[in-house]
LOZAMAR-117956 format. One record per residue (C-alpha): x, y, z; residue in one letter. Coordinates in nm, 2 decimals. Layout:
BEGIN
{{X Y Z} "a"}
...
//
This chain:
BEGIN
{{-14.90 12.91 -18.21} "m"}
{{-14.78 12.70 -17.93} "d"}
{{-14.72 12.31 -17.98} "r"}
{{-14.98 12.21 -17.72} "r"}
{{-15.22 12.45 -17.90} "t"}
{{-15.12 12.29 -18.25} "q"}
{{-15.16 11.94 -18.12} "v"}
{{-15.50 12.04 -17.96} "a"}
{{-15.63 12.16 -18.30} "d"}
{{-15.52 11.85 -18.47} "n"}
{{-15.64 11.60 -18.25} "l"}
{{-16.00 11.79 -18.24} "a"}
{{-15.98 11.80 -18.60} "a"}
{{-15.93 11.43 -18.59} "v"}
{{-16.18 11.36 -18.37} "r"}
{{-16.42 11.52 -18.57} "a"}
{{-16.36 11.33 -18.91} "r"}
{{-16.43 11.00 -18.72} "i"}
{{-16.71 11.13 -18.56} "a"}
{{-16.85 11.24 -18.94} "r"}
{{-16.73 10.91 -19.09} "a"}
{{-16.90 10.71 -18.81} "c"}
{{-17.21 10.94 -18.86} "e"}
{{-17.22 10.85 -19.22} "d"}
{{-17.16 10.48 -19.19} "a"}
{{-17.44 10.47 -18.95} "g"}
{{-17.19 10.37 -18.63} "r"}
{{-17.14 10.46 -18.28} "d"}
{{-16.78 10.69 -18.27} "p"}
{{-16.72 10.49 -17.90} "g"}
{{-16.65 10.18 -18.15} "e"}
{{-16.34 10.36 -18.30} "v"}
{{-16.03 10.33 -18.09} "t"}
{{-15.79 10.66 -18.20} "l"}
{{-15.40 10.54 -18.22} "v"}
{{-15.19 10.81 -18.20} "a"}
{{-14.87 10.72 -18.40} "v"}
{{-14.60 10.91 -18.24} "t"}
{{-14.30 10.76 -18.45} "k"}
{{-14.04 11.02 -18.49} "t"}
{{-14.17 11.28 -18.23} "f"}
{{-14.06 11.29 -17.88} "p"}
{{-14.20 11.17 -17.58} "a"}
{{-14.30 11.54 -17.49} "s"}
{{-14.56 11.52 -17.75} "d"}
{{-14.71 11.17 -17.62} "v"}
{{-14.75 11.38 -17.30} "r"}
{{-14.94 11.66 -17.47} "l"}
{{-15.15 11.37 -17.62} "l"}
{{-15.19 11.22 -17.31} "a"}
{{-15.27 11.54 -17.12} "g"}
{{-15.55 11.59 -17.41} "l"}
{{-15.71 11.22 -17.32} "g"}
{{-15.57 10.99 -17.59} "v"}
{{-15.45 10.68 -17.43} "r"}
{{-15.34 10.48 -17.70} "d"}
{{-15.02 10.55 -17.85} "v"}
{{-14.84 10.36 -18.15} "g"}
{{-14.45 10.32 -18.26} "e"}
{{-14.34 10.11 -18.54} "s"}
{{-13.97 10.12 -18.44} "r"}
{{-13.84 9.93 -18.08} "d"}
{{-13.57 10.12 -18.01} "q"}
{{-13.72 10.48 -18.03} "e"}
{{-14.03 10.31 -17.89} "a"}
{{-13.90 10.15 -17.59} "s"}
{{-13.71 10.47 -17.49} "a"}
{{-14.00 10.68 -17.51} "k"}
{{-14.26 10.43 -17.34} "a"}
{{-13.97 10.42 -17.03} "e"}
{{-13.96 10.82 -17.04} "a"}
{{-14.37 10.82 -17.00} "c"}
{{-14.40 10.51 -16.79} "a"}
{{-14.57 10.77 -16.51} "d"}
{{-14.89 10.76 -16.78} "l"}
{{-15.21 10.55 -16.81} "d"}
{{-15.09 10.44 -17.18} "l"}
{{-15.16 10.17 -17.36} "t"}
{{-14.85 10.12 -17.61} "w"}
{{-14.91 9.95 -17.96} "h"}
{{-14.64 9.81 -18.18} "f"}
{{-14.77 9.90 -18.54} "v"}
{{-14.45 9.82 -18.72} "g"}
{{-14.31 9.54 -18.88} "q"}
{{-14.11 9.33 -18.66} "l"}
{{-13.79 9.15 -18.61} "q"}
{{-13.84 8.85 -18.39} "t"}
{{-13.51 8.92 -18.21} "n"}
{{-13.69 9.26 -18.12} "k"}
{{-14.00 9.02 -17.98} "a"}
{{-13.86 9.03 -17.59} "r"}
{{-13.82 9.43 -17.59} "s"}
{{-14.15 9.46 -17.76} "v"}
{{-14.34 9.27 -17.52} "v"}
{{-14.20 9.49 -17.19} "r"}
{{-14.40 9.80 -17.29} "y"}
{{-14.64 9.69 -17.59} "a"}
{{-14.95 9.54 -17.46} "s"}
{{-15.06 9.53 -17.83} "v"}
{{-14.88 9.38 -18.18} "v"}
{{-15.09 9.48 -18.50} "h"}
{{-14.82 9.30 -18.72} "s"}
{{-14.81 8.96 -18.70} "v"}
{{-14.74 8.81 -18.99} "d"}
{{-14.55 8.49 -18.96} "r"}
{{-14.55 8.17 -18.74} "p"}
{{-14.18 8.23 -18.62} "s"}
{{-14.30 8.62 -18.48} "l"}
{{-14.58 8.40 -18.30} "v"}
{{-14.34 8.18 -18.13} "t"}
{{-14.10 8.47 -18.07} "a"}
{{-14.37 8.70 -17.90} "l"}
{{-14.51 8.38 -17.72} "s"}
{{-14.18 8.30 -17.57} "r"}
{{-14.12 8.66 -17.49} "a"}
{{-14.44 8.71 -17.33} "a"}
{{-14.40 8.43 -17.08} "a"}
{{-14.05 8.53 -16.97} "e"}
{{-14.18 8.87 -16.85} "v"}
{{-14.53 8.78 -16.76} "g"}
{{-14.70 8.97 -17.03} "q"}
{{-15.03 8.92 -17.20} "s"}
{{-15.01 9.08 -17.55} "v"}
{{-15.29 9.12 -17.78} "r"}
{{-15.19 9.02 -18.12} "c"}
{{-15.36 9.13 -18.45} "l"}
{{-15.26 8.93 -18.82} "v"}
{{-15.12 9.16 -19.02} "q"}
{{-15.31 9.09 -19.39} "v"}
{{-15.14 9.21 -19.72} "r"}
{{-15.33 9.36 -19.98} "l"}
{{-15.11 9.40 -20.23} "d"}
{{-14.84 9.22 -20.39} "e"}
{{-14.58 9.47 -20.40} "r"}
{{-14.23 9.36 -20.31} "p"}
{{-14.13 9.48 -19.90} "g"}
{{-14.48 9.51 -19.80} "r"}
{{-14.56 9.34 -19.48} "g"}
{{-14.84 9.10 -19.40} "g"}
{{-14.97 8.75 -19.43} "a"}
{{-15.14 8.63 -19.75} "d"}
{{-15.51 8.61 -19.70} "p"}
{{-15.49 8.25 -19.72} "m"}
{{-15.27 8.22 -19.43} "q"}
{{-15.47 8.41 -19.17} "v"}
{{-15.70 8.12 -19.03} "s"}
{{-15.39 7.92 -18.98} "e"}
{{-15.15 8.22 -18.84} "l"}
{{-15.48 8.31 -18.63} "a"}
{{-15.51 7.96 -18.47} "a"}
{{-15.13 7.94 -18.37} "s"}
{{-15.19 8.29 -18.18} "i"}
{{-15.51 8.19 -18.00} "a"}
{{-15.30 7.84 -17.89} "e"}
{{-15.01 8.04 -17.79} "a"}
{{-14.90 8.09 -17.43} "p"}
{{-14.93 8.50 -17.31} "g"}
{{-15.06 8.60 -17.66} "l"}
{{-15.42 8.69 -17.71} "a"}
{{-15.59 8.69 -18.06} "l"}
{{-15.74 9.04 -18.12} "a"}
{{-15.85 9.04 -18.46} "g"}
{{-15.69 9.18 -18.80} "v"}
{{-15.47 9.48 -18.94} "m"}
{{-15.41 9.60 -19.28} "a"}
{{-15.23 9.88 -19.49} "v"}
{{-15.44 9.98 -19.79} "a"}
{{-15.22 9.94 -20.08} "p"}
{{-15.07 10.27 -20.20} "m"}
{{-15.21 10.49 -20.52} "g"}
{{-15.56 10.31 -20.50} "a"}
{{-15.86 10.35 -20.38} "d"}
{{-15.88 10.21 -20.04} "p"}
{{-16.25 10.12 -20.02} "g"}
{{-16.23 9.77 -20.21} "p"}
{{-15.92 9.67 -20.03} "s"}
{{-16.08 9.75 -19.68} "f"}
{{-16.39 9.58 -19.78} "a"}
{{-16.18 9.28 -19.84} "r"}
{{-16.04 9.32 -19.50} "l"}
{{-16.36 9.32 -19.35} "a"}
{{-16.47 9.04 -19.54} "g"}
{{-16.15 8.85 -19.37} "i"}
{{-16.20 8.98 -19.04} "a"}
{{-16.58 8.83 -19.04} "a"}
{{-16.46 8.50 -19.14} "d"}
{{-16.18 8.54 -18.87} "l"}
{{-16.46 8.61 -18.62} "r"}
{{-16.67 8.30 -18.71} "a"}
{{-16.38 8.09 -18.61} "e"}
{{-16.26 8.32 -18.33} "h"}
{{-16.55 8.52 -18.17} "p"}
{{-16.33 8.70 -17.95} "e"}
{{-16.13 8.81 -18.22} "a"}
{{-16.32 9.14 -18.26} "r"}
{{-16.09 9.44 -18.37} "w"}
{{-15.96 9.56 -18.73} "m"}
{{-15.71 9.81 -18.73} "s"}
{{-15.72 10.00 -19.04} "a"}
{{-15.71 10.34 -19.17} "g"}
{{-15.44 10.61 -19.16} "m"}
{{-15.43 11.00 -19.21} "s"}
{{-15.57 10.98 -19.54} "e"}
{{-15.80 10.70 -19.56} "d"}
{{-15.98 10.69 -19.21} "l"}
{{-16.34 10.77 -19.35} "e"}
{{-16.29 10.44 -19.58} "a"}
{{-16.19 10.22 -19.30} "a"}
{{-16.44 10.31 -19.07} "i"}
{{-16.69 10.28 -19.32} "e"}
{{-16.58 9.92 -19.37} "a"}
{{-16.58 9.90 -18.99} "g"}
{{-16.23 9.94 -18.88} "a"}
{{-16.20 9.93 -18.47} "t"}
{{-15.90 10.11 -18.47} "h"}
{{-15.73 10.37 -18.70} "v"}
{{-15.38 10.48 -18.67} "r"}
{{-15.32 10.85 -18.71} "i"}
{{-14.99 11.02 -18.71} "g"}
{{-14.94 11.32 -18.95} "r"}
{{-15.30 11.47 -18.92} "r"}
{{-15.20 11.46 -18.54} "l"}
{{-14.82 11.55 -18.51} "l"}
{{-14.77 11.73 -18.84} "g"}
{{-14.49 11.62 -19.11} "a"}
{{-14.26 11.38 -18.97} "r"}
{{-13.89 11.54 -18.86} "p"}
{{-13.62 11.43 -19.10} "r"}
{{-13.37 11.17 -18.97} "t"}
{{-13.06 11.16 -19.11} "g"}
//
């Protein structure tokens, strides 16, 4: 099986899962955006996905993402940065990414705002919410979401889009995504423009869609097991 056929079959299967999940939840599939996470895969795979109608691409490592975005600059794509982001990478990220899903601290808001202003870019930002207490997990404490969101909404060059989270590993994702949906609803009450809820990956997209996810971030089910690096 050639690579294009493999990716096309995988994409069809993921889209079918999204459609079934939306039907089960009584939602319109048009409400859910598929973000294809291409981390560790080559720019040629991004081109295959684009040729199959995918327009939203997610990356989580700036060095790889910036090179890939440059190689695919001729394509009509929206690049999403979905990984943990160091403040010193903000200037590079805003040059290609129009959406950052992982804003979790005030210093990052400041860095992104300054960088966006420098390049004349408007960047949609989502507050990443921490849903578990494991060390090293990214995300803001749920109690800090309102304050952090307000700082994004007020920052030049940034637009508050909503919230993002990763379900805790090894646990039923349903309760965590339901909690995120509540946080998202509270945020929309304060900021009606913050309508996005980025949640759900290859193994738990159904639970995320049931909870109201507007964006699902899918990598492995689209492109296969990630190549070994190093």
